[in-house]
C-alpha positions as CSV (number, residue, x, y, z in Angstrom):
1,M,-43.0,-6.7,12.1
2,P,-40.4,-4.0,12.6
3,K,-39.0,-2.4,9.5
4,S,-35.5,-3.4,8.5
5,K,-32.8,-0.7,9.0
6,R,-31.6,-1.5,5.5
7,D,-35.0,-0.4,4.1
8,R,-34.7,3.1,5.6
9,V,-34.0,6.0,3.3
10,V,-30.9,8.1,4.2
11,A,-31.2,11.7,3.0
12,L,-28.5,12.6,0.5
13,T,-27.9,15.8,2.4
14,R,-27.0,13.8,5.5
15,T,-24.5,11.7,3.6
16,K,-22.9,14.8,2.1
17,K,-22.8,16.5,5.5
18,K,-21.0,13.4,7.0
19,A,-18.5,13.3,4.1
20,Y,-17.8,17.0,4.5
21,E,-17.3,16.7,8.3
22,T,-14.9,13.7,7.7
23,K,-12.8,15.8,5.3
24,K,-12.9,18.8,7.6
25,D,-11.7,16.7,10.5
26,L,-8.8,15.4,8.4
27,V,-7.7,18.9,7.4
28,T,-7.8,19.9,11.1
29,D,-5.7,16.8,12.1
30,I,-3.1,17.6,9.4
31,Q,-2.8,21.2,10.5
32,E,-2.6,20.3,14.2
33,C,0.1,17.7,13.4
34,T,2.1,20.4,11.5
35,E,2.2,22.4,14.7
36,K,3.0,19.4,17.0
37,Y,5.7,17.6,15.0
38,T,9.0,19.0,13.7
39,N,9.4,16.6,10.8
40,I,7.0,15.7,8.0
41,F,7.9,12.9,5.6
42,L,6.3,12.3,2.2
43,V,6.2,8.5,2.1
44,E,5.2,5.9,-0.5
45,V,3.9,2.4,0.2
46,H,4.9,-0.5,-2.0
47,N,2.7,-3.6,-2.1
48,E,0.4,-2.2,0.5
49,R,-1.0,-4.7,3.0
50,N,-3.4,-3.5,5.8
51,N,-2.0,-5.8,8.5
52,L,1.6,-4.7,7.8
53,L,0.5,-1.0,7.8
54,K,-1.1,-1.7,11.2
55,E,2.2,-3.0,12.5
56,I,4.0,0.2,11.2
57,R,1.5,2.3,13.1
58,E,2.0,0.3,16.2
59,S,5.8,0.8,16.0
60,W,5.3,4.6,15.5
61,K,2.7,5.3,18.2
62,S,4.4,8.6,19.1
63,S,4.1,9.8,15.5
64,R,1.2,10.0,13.1
65,L,0.9,8.2,9.7
66,F,-1.8,9.4,7.3
67,M,-2.7,7.3,4.2
68,G,-5.5,8.0,1.7
69,R,-7.5,11.1,0.8
70,N,-4.4,12.8,-0.7
71,K,-6.3,15.8,-2.1
72,V,-7.8,16.5,1.3
73,M,-4.4,16.2,3.0
74,A,-3.0,18.6,0.4
75,V,-5.6,21.1,1.3
76,G,-4.6,20.8,5.0
77,L,-1.0,21.6,4.1
78,G,-1.9,24.2,1.6
79,R,-1.5,23.6,-2.2
80,T,-0.1,27.0,-3.1
81,P,2.4,29.4,-1.5
82,E,-0.5,31.6,-0.6
83,A,-2.5,28.9,1.0
84,E,0.3,26.9,2.8
85,I,0.2,27.1,6.6
86,K,4.0,27.1,6.8
87,P,6.7,27.9,4.3
88,S,7.4,25.3,1.6
89,L,4.5,23.0,2.6
90,H,2.9,23.4,-0.8
91,K,5.9,21.5,-2.3
92,L,5.2,18.7,0.1
93,A,1.5,18.8,-0.9
94,A,2.4,18.6,-4.6
95,G,3.8,15.1,-4.1
96,L,0.6,13.6,-2.6
97,A,-0.7,11.2,-5.1
98,G,-1.3,7.4,-5.6
99,S,-0.1,5.3,-2.7
100,R,1.6,8.1,-0.9
101,G,1.0,9.5,2.5
102,L,2.4,11.7,5.3
103,L,4.4,10.7,8.4
104,F,4.5,13.3,11.1
105,T,7.2,12.7,13.7
106,N,9.7,14.3,16.1
107,E,12.3,11.5,15.3
108,T,15.4,12.7,13.5
109,L,15.9,12.3,9.7
110,D,18.7,9.7,10.2
111,S,16.6,7.7,12.7
112,V,13.6,7.6,10.3
113,K,15.8,6.7,7.3
114,G,17.5,3.9,9.2
115,W,14.3,2.4,10.6
116,F,12.5,2.2,7.2
117,S,15.5,1.0,5.3
118,E,15.5,-2.1,7.6
119,H,11.8,-2.8,7.9
120,K,10.7,-4.6,4.8
121,K,8.6,-7.8,4.6
122,F,8.0,-10.3,1.8
123,C,4.4,-11.1,1.1
124,F,2.3,-12.9,-1.5
125,A,2.0,-11.3,-4.9
126,R,-1.4,-9.9,-6.0
127,S,-2.9,-9.4,-9.4
128,G,-0.9,-6.6,-11.1
129,T,2.3,-7.2,-9.2
130,V,5.3,-7.3,-11.5
131,A,7.0,-10.6,-11.2
132,T,10.6,-10.5,-9.9
133,E,11.5,-13.9,-11.2
134,T,10.4,-16.5,-13.7
135,V,8.7,-19.5,-12.0
136,V,8.6,-22.7,-13.9
137,L,7.1,-26.0,-12.7
138,P,8.7,-29.1,-14.1
139,E,6.6,-32.0,-15.4
140,G,5.9,-34.6,-12.7
141,P,4.6,-34.9,-9.2
142,L,3.6,-31.8,-7.2
143,D,4.1,-31.6,-3.5
144,M,0.4,-30.6,-2.8
145,P,-2.6,-32.3,-1.2
146,H,-4.6,-34.4,-3.6
147,S,-7.7,-32.5,-2.6
148,M,-6.3,-29.4,-4.3
149,E,-6.0,-31.0,-7.8
150,P,-9.4,-29.7,-9.1
151,Q,-8.6,-26.2,-8.0
152,L,-5.1,-26.3,-9.6
153,R,-6.7,-27.5,-12.9
154,Q,-9.2,-24.6,-12.7
155,L,-6.2,-22.2,-12.3
156,G,-4.8,-23.5,-15.6
157,L,-2.3,-26.1,-14.5
158,P,-2.3,-29.3,-16.6
159,T,-2.7,-31.6,-13.6
160,R,-4.3,-34.9,-12.8
161,L,-4.4,-37.4,-10.0
162,K,-2.2,-40.6,-10.2
163,D,-2.4,-43.0,-7.4
164,G,-3.5,-40.2,-5.1
165,V,-0.6,-37.9,-6.1
166,V,-1.0,-34.6,-8.0
167,V,0.9,-34.8,-11.2
168,L,1.8,-32.1,-13.7
169,D,1.5,-33.6,-17.2
170,A,3.8,-30.9,-18.8
171,E,6.2,-28.2,-17.8
172,H,4.3,-25.1,-16.9
173,T,5.5,-21.5,-16.6
174,V,3.6,-19.8,-13.8
175,C,4.9,-16.3,-14.3
176,T,7.6,-14.5,-16.2
177,A,10.0,-11.9,-14.6
178,G,9.2,-8.4,-15.6
179,K,5.5,-9.1,-16.5
180,A,2.5,-8.4,-14.3
181,V,1.0,-11.3,-12.4
182,T,-2.6,-12.3,-13.2
183,T,-5.2,-13.3,-10.7
184,Q,-4.8,-17.0,-11.5
185,Q,-1.0,-16.7,-11.3
186,A,-1.2,-15.0,-8.0
187,H,-3.3,-17.9,-6.6
188,I,-0.8,-20.5,-7.9
189,L,2.1,-18.6,-6.4
190,K,0.3,-18.5,-3.1
191,H,-0.3,-22.3,-3.2
192,L,3.4,-22.7,-3.9
193,G,4.3,-20.5,-0.9
194,N,6.2,-18.1,-3.1
195,L,6.5,-14.7,-1.3
196,M,7.4,-12.7,-4.4
197,A,6.1,-9.2,-3.4
198,E,8.0,-6.9,-0.9
199,F,6.1,-4.6,1.4
200,Q,8.0,-1.5,2.2
201,I,7.6,2.2,2.9
202,S,10.1,4.5,1.1
203,L,10.8,8.1,2.0
204,V,10.1,10.5,-0.9
205,G,10.6,13.9,0.7
206,H,11.3,15.6,4.0
207,W,10.0,18.9,5.4
208,T,11.4,20.6,8.5
209,A,11.7,24.2,9.7
210,G,10.3,25.7,6.5
211,K,12.5,23.7,4.1
212,Y,11.5,20.8,1.8
213,T,14.0,18.4,0.5
214,L,13.5,15.6,-2.0
215,L,14.9,12.3,-0.8
216,Q,14.1,10.5,-4.1
217,D,14.5,11.8,-7.6
218,N,10.9,12.1,-8.7
219,T,9.4,14.5,-11.2
220,M,6.0,14.5,-9.4
221,E,7.2,16.9,-6.8
222,A,7.5,20.6,-7.1
223,E,10.9,22.1,-7.5
């Protein structure tokens, strides 16, 4: 019987080499894009969703959007005045953290600002999302299939079946505005069809022709 591929031992040196090559390729991509594109934007993704990021990339095929591996991207730009490959890029690199990334493009500043200000989409909240409104379910029948009643009860709703109808035995606060949504609350909001989270990409900073400009007032960036 042939040995399963999952039983094969992969040398740690091979794994390390592959990781190194991946990082090296990213650094090279960043540096090549710096030469190819006239504008670089430091962007921040809010309520990230992979399918919506894919749509953004499809809309900006002539540009390049990099997300993830911020430290490696910062190395590509140059983290200090001595290491930067073009003037003021170290200021751009200093802002790479969290859910931020880089957009390389030849589109104008006004064009990029206008496009991203208009392209926002509402989506279902996930655990940790701060609720934008207080959602309260009144006592009485719920407009949901009877087959969902056990699941709703498991999520903490005081429900029961009455003549094949899902009934809430008492008023229930699903979430409170300003507080983080729990996993259970996120599931309930999804069942209710409540699109509470908003996916968007905001522009934090802009680099062009050796000059870096903050587009948002944020202390994370270098002055």
